[in-house]
TIKOLDREN-435696 format. One record per residue (C-alpha): y, z, x. Coordinates in steps of 0.25 Angstrom, whole numbers, padded with zeros to 4 digits, always signed. Example, Ala and Ser with C-alpha at 12.3 -4.5 7.8 and 13.67 -1.06 7.14 Angstrom:
REM residues 2
-0018+0031+0049;-0004+0029+0055;
//
This chain:
REM residues 179
-0188-0162+0070;-0190-0174+0079;-0200-0165+0088;-0208-0161+0076;-0210-0176+0072;-0214-0180+0086;-0224-0168+0087;-0229-0172+0073;-0231-0187+0077;-0238-0183+0090;-0247-0174+0083;-0251-0185+0073;-0253-0195+0084;-0261-0185+0092;-0270-0182+0079;-0271-0197+0077;-0276-0200+0091;-0286-0188+0090;-0292-0193+0077;-0293-0207+0081;-0300-0203+0094;-0310-0194+0086;-0313-0205+0076;-0317-0216+0086;-0331-0217+0079;-0338-0217+0092;-0336-0232+0094;-0334-0230+0109;-0348-0223+0110;-0354-0233+0101;-0349-0244+0110;-0355-0237+0123;-0368-0235+0115;-0369-0250+0112;-0366-0254+0126;-0377-0244+0131;-0387-0250+0122;-0383-0264+0125;-0385-0261+0140;-0398-0253+0138;-0404-0265+0130;-0399-0276+0139;-0403-0269+0152;-0416-0262+0147;-0425-0267+0158;-0415-0263+0169;-0413-0249+0163;-0428-0247+0161;-0430-0249+0176;-0418-0241+0181;-0421-0230+0171;-0434-0228+0178;-0428-0228+0192;-0417-0218+0188;-0427-0209+0182;-0436-0210+0195;-0424-0208+0204;-0419-0196+0195;-0433-0189+0197;-0433-0191+0212;-0419-0187+0214;-0421-0174+0207;-0433-0171+0215;-0426-0177+0228;-0438-0185+0231;-0431-0193+0242;-0442-0203+0246;-0442-0207+0231;-0427-0207+0230;-0426-0217+0241;-0435-0226+0234;-0426-0226+0222;-0413-0228+0230;-0405-0241+0233;-0404-0245+0248;-0389-0239+0248;-0395-0226+0241;-0405-0224+0251;-0395-0226+0262;-0386-0216+0256;-0397-0206+0254;-0402-0207+0268;-0388-0204+0273;-0386-0192+0265;-0401-0186+0264;-0409-0192+0275;-0416-0179+0278;-0421-0178+0264;-0427-0192+0262;-0441-0188+0263;-0441-0176+0255;-0444-0173+0240;-0436-0161+0238;-0439-0156+0224;-0453-0162+0219;-0455-0160+0204;-0441-0156+0201;-0440-0167+0191;-0452-0162+0184;-0446-0148+0184;-0434-0154+0176;-0444-0155+0165;-0436-0166+0158;-0423-0159+0159;-0415-0171+0164;-0407-0182+0158;-0407-0196+0163;-0396-0206+0157;-0394-0221+0160;-0380-0227+0158;-0383-0241+0154;-0369-0244+0149;-0365-0245+0163;-0376-0254+0168;-0369-0267+0174;-0378-0279+0177;-0369-0282+0189;-0370-0269+0195;-0384-0267+0191;-0384-0252+0191;-0389-0241+0181;-0383-0228+0180;-0391-0215+0177;-0387-0200+0176;-0398-0189+0176;-0395-0175+0173;-0403-0162+0175;-0401-0147+0176;-0399-0141+0190;-0404-0127+0195;-0392-0121+0188;-0395-0128+0174;-0383-0137+0176;-0385-0152+0172;-0383-0161+0184;-0381-0176+0183;-0385-0186+0193;-0383-0201+0193;-0392-0213+0196;-0388-0227+0198;-0399-0237+0198;-0395-0251+0204;-0402-0264+0206;-0402-0268+0221;-0402-0282+0227;-0417-0283+0225;-0416-0280+0210;-0422-0266+0212;-0416-0254+0205;-0412-0243+0214;-0404-0230+0213;-0391-0232+0220;-0389-0218+0226;-0396-0205+0227;-0382-0199+0225;-0379-0204+0211;-0364-0202+0207;-0359-0203+0193;-0354-0218+0192;-0340-0220+0189;-0343-0227+0176;-0349-0214+0171;-0339-0204+0167;-0338-0192+0158;-0335-0201+0146;-0348-0209+0147;-0358-0200+0154;-0366-0198+0142;-0367-0213+0137;-0380-0217+0144;-0394-0218+0139;-0402-0205+0141;-0415-0208+0147;-0420-0194+0148;-0413-0183+0140;-0412-0168+0144;-0421-0161+0134;-0415-0154+0123;-0416-0139+0124;
//
């Protein structure tokens, strides 16, 4: 009899947690959305400039236009690229590839994670590869000591602050077309 009571109590507690979790009224996402909007408004001029840089870098990276890529990169980014791909730095591997995407890409900004002290803005772009699979790439635009905005690295890695739980919270600057 005692085991039955314990199991009943556990079932009731489990259901209570489940119901309370489902009824969170989206307050967490509402808070994140307010934070995004506050940052978007507060740093509107920063984002206007970095959005353009991120878009231009996305285009030249997709086309692998290395002379133009070098113009976008930070000093450290240029050094890193020279170490790994010196043999390509004068080439434009895929001219017009961006145009061939025909708008089938997505560009997203994560203004929630913009920090005035760090002075970097995180972007993600997605597109289809040759196998019709969506691939993601990351761009971090940072301000250097000369107050110029440059792309941190050719090899954009997903920043640690972005995880599976918050990957969709950014502002979509260009959305995949609906089919």
